[in-house]
C-alpha positions, 0 to 999 in steps of 0.5 A: 500500500502507499502512504503519505508519511513524515520522514524524520531529518534534522539533528537532536533536539531540532527534528524536520521532517519530511512529507513523502509518498512512500510503500508501507513496506519501507523504513520510515527514513528510507526509499520514497516515491515522491516528497510532497513538503516539508514540516518544521515543529520548531520554526521560530516565528520568521520561518515557514513551518509547513509547506504542502504541495496539496495538488500531489497530494490530491493526486496520490489519494486519488490513486489510493494513498493513505494519509498518516495520522499526523500528515491528515492533520497537517493537510487538514490544518493547511486546507483550513489556512488556504480556505 
């Protein structure tokens, strides 16, 4: 199954997450199909915290991809910010 999930990067105590489309059998930080955005939970006021390519997320969802719980919250918040 294809899943849209977070892939962790950054250093210790400074997490940075890429939002990726991946096969569910691959490791969390392993091989992925496409990067569709990022999430920076420790972004300061002047920095961008979330960027998502919503057209690519909806494309992959139309192909049957499932959203992880964390990504579904990010998509919901990003959709509310746009509207």
